mmCIF file of the N, C-alpha and C atoms, coordinates in Angstrom:
data_MODEL
# 
_entry.id   MODEL 
# 
loop_
_atom_site.group_PDB 
_atom_site.id 
_atom_site.type_symbol 
_atom_site.label_atom_id 
_atom_site.label_alt_id 
_atom_site.label_comp_id 
_atom_site.label_asym_id 
_atom_site.label_entity_id 
_atom_site.label_seq_id 
_atom_site.pdbx_PDB_ins_code 
_atom_site.Cartn_x 
_atom_site.Cartn_y 
_atom_site.Cartn_z 
_atom_site.occupancy 
_atom_site.B_iso_or_equiv 
_atom_site.pdbx_formal_charge 
_atom_site.auth_seq_id 
_atom_site.auth_comp_id 
_atom_site.auth_asym_id 
_atom_site.auth_atom_id 
_atom_site.pdbx_PDB_model_num 
ATOM 1   N N  . UNK A 1 1  ? 32.564  0.894  4.832  1.00 0.00 ? 1  UNK A N  1 
ATOM 2   C CA . UNK A 1 1  ? 31.833  0.779  3.700  1.00 0.00 ? 1  UNK A CA 1 
ATOM 3   C C  . UNK A 1 1  ? 31.347  -0.168 3.634  1.00 0.00 ? 1  UNK A C  1 
ATOM 4   N N  . UNK A 1 2  ? 31.390  -1.821 3.573  1.00 0.00 ? 2  UNK A N  1 
ATOM 5   C CA . UNK A 1 2  ? 30.581  -2.796 3.595  1.00 0.00 ? 2  UNK A CA 1 
ATOM 6   C C  . UNK A 1 2  ? 29.378  -2.578 4.789  1.00 0.00 ? 2  UNK A C  1 
ATOM 7   N N  . UNK A 1 3  ? 29.719  -2.457 6.095  1.00 0.00 ? 3  UNK A N  1 
ATOM 8   C CA . UNK A 1 3  ? 28.773  -1.887 7.026  1.00 0.00 ? 3  UNK A CA 1 
ATOM 9   C C  . UNK A 1 3  ? 27.607  -1.636 6.487  1.00 0.00 ? 3  UNK A C  1 
ATOM 10  N N  . UNK A 1 4  ? 28.107  -0.244 6.230  1.00 0.00 ? 4  UNK A N  1 
ATOM 11  C CA . UNK A 1 4  ? 27.427  0.921  5.229  1.00 0.00 ? 4  UNK A CA 1 
ATOM 12  C C  . UNK A 1 4  ? 25.994  0.448  4.004  1.00 0.00 ? 4  UNK A C  1 
ATOM 13  N N  . UNK A 1 5  ? 27.229  -0.309 3.132  1.00 0.00 ? 5  UNK A N  1 
ATOM 14  C CA . UNK A 1 5  ? 26.499  -0.456 2.402  1.00 0.00 ? 5  UNK A CA 1 
ATOM 15  C C  . UNK A 1 5  ? 24.996  -2.170 2.389  1.00 0.00 ? 5  UNK A C  1 
ATOM 16  N N  . UNK A 1 6  ? 25.421  -2.555 3.617  1.00 0.00 ? 6  UNK A N  1 
ATOM 17  C CA . UNK A 1 6  ? 24.938  -3.551 4.007  1.00 0.00 ? 6  UNK A CA 1 
ATOM 18  C C  . UNK A 1 6  ? 23.723  -3.402 5.115  1.00 0.00 ? 6  UNK A C  1 
ATOM 19  N N  . UNK A 1 7  ? 24.198  -2.321 5.599  1.00 0.00 ? 7  UNK A N  1 
ATOM 20  C CA . UNK A 1 7  ? 22.947  -1.276 6.553  1.00 0.00 ? 7  UNK A CA 1 
ATOM 21  C C  . UNK A 1 7  ? 21.646  -0.951 4.985  1.00 0.00 ? 7  UNK A C  1 
ATOM 22  N N  . UNK A 1 8  ? 22.553  -0.058 3.916  1.00 0.00 ? 8  UNK A N  1 
ATOM 23  C CA . UNK A 1 8  ? 21.878  0.259  3.335  1.00 0.00 ? 8  UNK A CA 1 
ATOM 24  C C  . UNK A 1 8  ? 20.627  -0.858 2.718  1.00 0.00 ? 8  UNK A C  1 
ATOM 25  N N  . UNK A 1 9  ? 21.275  -2.238 2.301  1.00 0.00 ? 9  UNK A N  1 
ATOM 26  C CA . UNK A 1 9  ? 20.864  -3.452 1.443  1.00 0.00 ? 9  UNK A CA 1 
ATOM 27  C C  . UNK A 1 9  ? 19.315  -4.036 2.148  1.00 0.00 ? 9  UNK A C  1 
ATOM 28  N N  . UNK A 1 10 ? 19.915  -3.730 4.193  1.00 0.00 ? 10 UNK A N  1 
ATOM 29  C CA . UNK A 1 10 ? 19.037  -4.103 5.187  1.00 0.00 ? 10 UNK A CA 1 
ATOM 30  C C  . UNK A 1 10 ? 17.404  -3.388 5.141  1.00 0.00 ? 10 UNK A C  1 
ATOM 31  N N  . UNK A 1 11 ? 17.660  -1.957 4.526  1.00 0.00 ? 11 UNK A N  1 
ATOM 32  C CA . UNK A 1 11 ? 16.641  -0.797 4.575  1.00 0.00 ? 11 UNK A CA 1 
ATOM 33  C C  . UNK A 1 11 ? 15.947  -0.761 3.171  1.00 0.00 ? 11 UNK A C  1 
ATOM 34  N N  . UNK A 1 12 ? 16.624  -1.070 2.217  1.00 0.00 ? 12 UNK A N  1 
ATOM 35  C CA . UNK A 1 12 ? 16.349  -1.531 1.058  1.00 0.00 ? 12 UNK A CA 1 
ATOM 36  C C  . UNK A 1 12 ? 15.067  -2.443 1.011  1.00 0.00 ? 12 UNK A C  1 
ATOM 37  N N  . UNK A 1 13 ? 15.478  -3.591 1.809  1.00 0.00 ? 13 UNK A N  1 
ATOM 38  C CA . UNK A 1 13 ? 15.277  -4.977 1.532  1.00 0.00 ? 13 UNK A CA 1 
ATOM 39  C C  . UNK A 1 13 ? 13.526  -4.823 2.427  1.00 0.00 ? 13 UNK A C  1 
ATOM 40  N N  . UNK A 1 14 ? 14.067  -4.193 3.495  1.00 0.00 ? 14 UNK A N  1 
ATOM 41  C CA . UNK A 1 14 ? 12.529  -4.046 4.595  1.00 0.00 ? 14 UNK A CA 1 
ATOM 42  C C  . UNK A 1 14 ? 11.552  -3.053 4.078  1.00 0.00 ? 14 UNK A C  1 
ATOM 43  N N  . UNK A 1 15 ? 12.285  -1.763 3.316  1.00 0.00 ? 15 UNK A N  1 
ATOM 44  C CA . UNK A 1 15 ? 11.444  -0.769 2.879  1.00 0.00 ? 15 UNK A CA 1 
ATOM 45  C C  . UNK A 1 15 ? 10.583  -2.074 1.635  1.00 0.00 ? 15 UNK A C  1 
ATOM 46  N N  . UNK A 1 16 ? 11.388  -2.680 0.540  1.00 0.00 ? 16 UNK A N  1 
ATOM 47  C CA . UNK A 1 16 ? 10.793  -3.103 -0.349 1.00 0.00 ? 16 UNK A CA 1 
ATOM 48  C C  . UNK A 1 16 ? 9.267   -4.219 -0.234 1.00 0.00 ? 16 UNK A C  1 
ATOM 49  N N  . UNK A 1 17 ? 9.994   -4.207 1.328  1.00 0.00 ? 17 UNK A N  1 
ATOM 50  C CA . UNK A 1 17 ? 8.757   -5.862 2.083  1.00 0.00 ? 17 UNK A CA 1 
ATOM 51  C C  . UNK A 1 17 ? 7.428   -5.079 2.254  1.00 0.00 ? 17 UNK A C  1 
ATOM 52  N N  . UNK A 1 18 ? 8.239   -3.887 3.103  1.00 0.00 ? 18 UNK A N  1 
ATOM 53  C CA . UNK A 1 18 ? 6.770   -3.331 3.223  1.00 0.00 ? 18 UNK A CA 1 
ATOM 54  C C  . UNK A 1 18 ? 5.202   -2.785 2.578  1.00 0.00 ? 18 UNK A C  1 
ATOM 55  N N  . UNK A 1 19 ? 6.676   -2.054 1.387  1.00 0.00 ? 19 UNK A N  1 
ATOM 56  C CA . UNK A 1 19 ? 6.005   -1.217 -0.039 1.00 0.00 ? 19 UNK A CA 1 
ATOM 57  C C  . UNK A 1 19 ? 5.378   -2.224 -0.859 1.00 0.00 ? 19 UNK A C  1 
ATOM 58  N N  . UNK A 1 20 ? 5.428   -3.675 -0.693 1.00 0.00 ? 20 UNK A N  1 
ATOM 59  C CA . UNK A 1 20 ? 5.170   -5.064 -1.147 1.00 0.00 ? 20 UNK A CA 1 
ATOM 60  C C  . UNK A 1 20 ? 3.374   -5.465 0.039  1.00 0.00 ? 20 UNK A C  1 
ATOM 61  N N  . UNK A 1 21 ? 3.316   -5.205 0.982  1.00 0.00 ? 21 UNK A N  1 
ATOM 62  C CA . UNK A 1 21 ? 2.254   -5.352 1.796  1.00 0.00 ? 21 UNK A CA 1 
ATOM 63  C C  . UNK A 1 21 ? 1.270   -4.409 1.546  1.00 0.00 ? 21 UNK A C  1 
ATOM 64  N N  . UNK A 1 22 ? 2.098   -3.039 1.455  1.00 0.00 ? 22 UNK A N  1 
ATOM 65  C CA . UNK A 1 22 ? 1.072   -1.747 1.721  1.00 0.00 ? 22 UNK A CA 1 
ATOM 66  C C  . UNK A 1 22 ? 0.358   -1.579 -0.170 1.00 0.00 ? 22 UNK A C  1 
ATOM 67  N N  . UNK A 1 23 ? 0.939   -2.583 -0.576 1.00 0.00 ? 23 UNK A N  1 
ATOM 68  C CA . UNK A 1 23 ? 0.409   -2.104 -2.174 1.00 0.00 ? 23 UNK A CA 1 
ATOM 69  C C  . UNK A 1 23 ? -0.807  -3.353 -2.210 1.00 0.00 ? 23 UNK A C  1 
ATOM 70  N N  . UNK A 1 24 ? -0.882  -3.816 -1.348 1.00 0.00 ? 24 UNK A N  1 
ATOM 71  C CA . UNK A 1 24 ? -1.957  -5.163 -1.370 1.00 0.00 ? 24 UNK A CA 1 
ATOM 72  C C  . UNK A 1 24 ? -2.957  -4.380 -0.415 1.00 0.00 ? 24 UNK A C  1 
ATOM 73  N N  . UNK A 1 25 ? -2.797  -3.770 0.570  1.00 0.00 ? 25 UNK A N  1 
ATOM 74  C CA . UNK A 1 25 ? -3.731  -3.252 1.443  1.00 0.00 ? 25 UNK A CA 1 
ATOM 75  C C  . UNK A 1 25 ? -4.380  -2.020 0.533  1.00 0.00 ? 25 UNK A C  1 
ATOM 76  N N  . UNK A 1 26 ? -2.973  -1.278 -0.131 1.00 0.00 ? 26 UNK A N  1 
ATOM 77  C CA . UNK A 1 26 ? -4.143  0.090  -0.928 1.00 0.00 ? 26 UNK A CA 1 
ATOM 78  C C  . UNK A 1 26 ? -5.107  -0.656 -1.616 1.00 0.00 ? 26 UNK A C  1 
ATOM 79  N N  . UNK A 1 27 ? -4.564  -1.019 -2.137 1.00 0.00 ? 27 UNK A N  1 
ATOM 80  C CA . UNK A 1 27 ? -5.833  -2.043 -3.471 1.00 0.00 ? 27 UNK A CA 1 
ATOM 81  C C  . UNK A 1 27 ? -6.893  -1.956 -2.931 1.00 0.00 ? 27 UNK A C  1 
ATOM 82  N N  . UNK A 1 28 ? -6.686  -2.658 -1.992 1.00 0.00 ? 28 UNK A N  1 
ATOM 83  C CA . UNK A 1 28 ? -8.074  -3.301 -0.946 1.00 0.00 ? 28 UNK A CA 1 
ATOM 84  C C  . UNK A 1 28 ? -9.044  -1.920 -0.546 1.00 0.00 ? 28 UNK A C  1 
ATOM 85  N N  . UNK A 1 29 ? -7.782  -0.462 -0.568 1.00 0.00 ? 29 UNK A N  1 
ATOM 86  C CA . UNK A 1 29 ? -8.601  0.750  0.068  1.00 0.00 ? 29 UNK A CA 1 
ATOM 87  C C  . UNK A 1 29 ? -9.269  1.194  -1.363 1.00 0.00 ? 29 UNK A C  1 
ATOM 88  N N  . UNK A 1 30 ? -8.462  0.938  -2.386 1.00 0.00 ? 30 UNK A N  1 
ATOM 89  C CA . UNK A 1 30 ? -9.228  1.474  -3.651 1.00 0.00 ? 30 UNK A CA 1 
ATOM 90  C C  . UNK A 1 30 ? -10.456 1.118  -3.629 1.00 0.00 ? 30 UNK A C  1 
ATOM 91  N N  . UNK A 1 31 ? -10.560 -0.362 -3.900 1.00 0.00 ? 31 UNK A N  1 
ATOM 92  C CA . UNK A 1 31 ? -11.637 -1.013 -3.815 1.00 0.00 ? 31 UNK A CA 1 
ATOM 93  C C  . UNK A 1 31 ? -13.046 -0.223 -2.936 1.00 0.00 ? 31 UNK A C  1 
ATOM 94  N N  . UNK A 1 32 ? -12.692 -0.367 -1.790 1.00 0.00 ? 32 UNK A N  1 
ATOM 95  C CA . UNK A 1 32 ? -13.789 -0.084 -0.758 1.00 0.00 ? 32 UNK A CA 1 
ATOM 96  C C  . UNK A 1 32 ? -13.931 1.051  -1.167 1.00 0.00 ? 32 UNK A C  1 
ATOM 97  N N  . UNK A 1 33 ? -12.898 2.294  -1.296 1.00 0.00 ? 33 UNK A N  1 
ATOM 98  C CA . UNK A 1 33 ? -13.203 3.531  -1.820 1.00 0.00 ? 33 UNK A CA 1 
ATOM 99  C C  . UNK A 1 33 ? -14.189 3.942  -2.829 1.00 0.00 ? 33 UNK A C  1 
ATOM 100 N N  . UNK A 1 34 ? -14.032 3.197  -4.027 1.00 0.00 ? 34 UNK A N  1 
ATOM 101 C CA . UNK A 1 34 ? -14.484 3.143  -5.322 1.00 0.00 ? 34 UNK A CA 1 
ATOM 102 C C  . UNK A 1 34 ? -15.912 2.422  -5.195 1.00 0.00 ? 34 UNK A C  1 
ATOM 103 N N  . UNK A 1 35 ? -15.780 1.182  -4.270 1.00 0.00 ? 35 UNK A N  1 
ATOM 104 C CA . UNK A 1 35 ? -17.277 0.941  -4.053 1.00 0.00 ? 35 UNK A CA 1 
ATOM 105 C C  . UNK A 1 35 ? -18.245 1.801  -3.056 1.00 0.00 ? 35 UNK A C  1 
ATOM 106 N N  . UNK A 1 36 ? -17.727 2.695  -2.306 1.00 0.00 ? 36 UNK A N  1 
ATOM 107 C CA . UNK A 1 36 ? -18.257 3.805  -1.486 1.00 0.00 ? 36 UNK A CA 1 
ATOM 108 C C  . UNK A 1 36 ? -18.810 5.324  -2.537 1.00 0.00 ? 36 UNK A C  1 
ATOM 109 N N  . UNK A 1 37 ? -17.804 5.653  -3.137 1.00 0.00 ? 37 UNK A N  1 
ATOM 110 C CA . UNK A 1 37 ? -18.104 6.094  -4.333 1.00 0.00 ? 37 UNK A CA 1 
ATOM 111 C C  . UNK A 1 37 ? -19.258 5.999  -4.890 1.00 0.00 ? 37 UNK A C  1 
ATOM 112 N N  . UNK A 1 38 ? -19.041 4.804  -5.774 1.00 0.00 ? 38 UNK A N  1 
ATOM 113 C CA . UNK A 1 38 ? -20.407 4.414  -6.733 1.00 0.00 ? 38 UNK A CA 1 
ATOM 114 C C  . UNK A 1 38 ? -21.335 4.891  -5.736 1.00 0.00 ? 38 UNK A C  1 
ATOM 115 N N  . UNK A 1 39 ? -21.740 4.096  -5.039 1.00 0.00 ? 39 UNK A N  1 
ATOM 116 C CA . UNK A 1 39 ? -23.089 4.411  -4.119 1.00 0.00 ? 39 UNK A CA 1 
ATOM 117 C C  . UNK A 1 39 ? -23.785 5.309  -3.947 1.00 0.00 ? 39 UNK A C  1 
ATOM 118 N N  . UNK A 1 40 ? -22.761 5.761  -3.349 1.00 0.00 ? 40 UNK A N  1 
ATOM 119 C CA . UNK A 1 40 ? -22.830 7.551  -3.345 1.00 0.00 ? 40 UNK A CA 1 
ATOM 120 C C  . UNK A 1 40 ? -23.736 8.330  -4.722 1.00 0.00 ? 40 UNK A C  1 
ATOM 121 N N  . UNK A 1 41 ? -22.623 7.970  -5.686 1.00 0.00 ? 41 UNK A N  1 
ATOM 122 C CA . UNK A 1 41 ? -23.278 8.106  -7.374 1.00 0.00 ? 41 UNK A CA 1 
ATOM 123 C C  . UNK A 1 41 ? -24.318 7.844  -7.516 1.00 0.00 ? 41 UNK A C  1 
ATOM 124 N N  . UNK A 1 42 ? -24.684 6.816  -6.939 1.00 0.00 ? 42 UNK A N  1 
ATOM 125 C CA . UNK A 1 42 ? -26.059 5.988  -7.359 1.00 0.00 ? 42 UNK A CA 1 
ATOM 126 C C  . UNK A 1 42 ? -27.072 6.294  -6.218 1.00 0.00 ? 42 UNK A C  1 
ATOM 127 N N  . UNK A 1 43 ? -26.418 7.402  -5.272 1.00 0.00 ? 43 UNK A N  1 
ATOM 128 C CA . UNK A 1 43 ? -27.478 7.828  -4.195 1.00 0.00 ? 43 UNK A CA 1 
ATOM 129 C C  . UNK A 1 43 ? -28.046 5.912  -3.096 1.00 0.00 ? 43 UNK A C  1 
ATOM 130 N N  . UNK A 1 44 ? -27.486 5.370  -2.783 1.00 0.00 ? 44 UNK A N  1 
ATOM 131 C CA . UNK A 1 44 ? -27.141 4.237  -1.993 1.00 0.00 ? 44 UNK A CA 1 
ATOM 132 C C  . UNK A 1 44 ? -26.985 4.343  -0.646 1.00 0.00 ? 44 UNK A C  1 
ATOM 133 N N  . UNK A 1 45 ? -27.158 3.994  0.148  1.00 0.00 ? 45 UNK A N  1 
ATOM 134 C CA . UNK A 1 45 ? -26.567 3.917  1.566  1.00 0.00 ? 45 UNK A CA 1 
ATOM 135 C C  . UNK A 1 45 ? -25.321 3.316  1.183  1.00 0.00 ? 45 UNK A C  1 
ATOM 136 N N  . UNK A 1 46 ? -24.870 4.043  2.335  1.00 0.00 ? 46 UNK A N  1 
ATOM 137 C CA . UNK A 1 46 ? -23.081 4.040  1.766  1.00 0.00 ? 46 UNK A CA 1 
ATOM 138 C C  . UNK A 1 46 ? -22.828 2.670  3.258  1.00 0.00 ? 46 UNK A C  1 
# 
């Protein structure tokens, strides 16, 4: 049981770390997507 719990904790920590880095990149992605969308709305070259 302890080994299983340790495994779950390790997976949770890894997942948390992964999502932490994902969140940063996702914010950057959203910003770039919003920029291109705004340019399209203003009929500017993307």
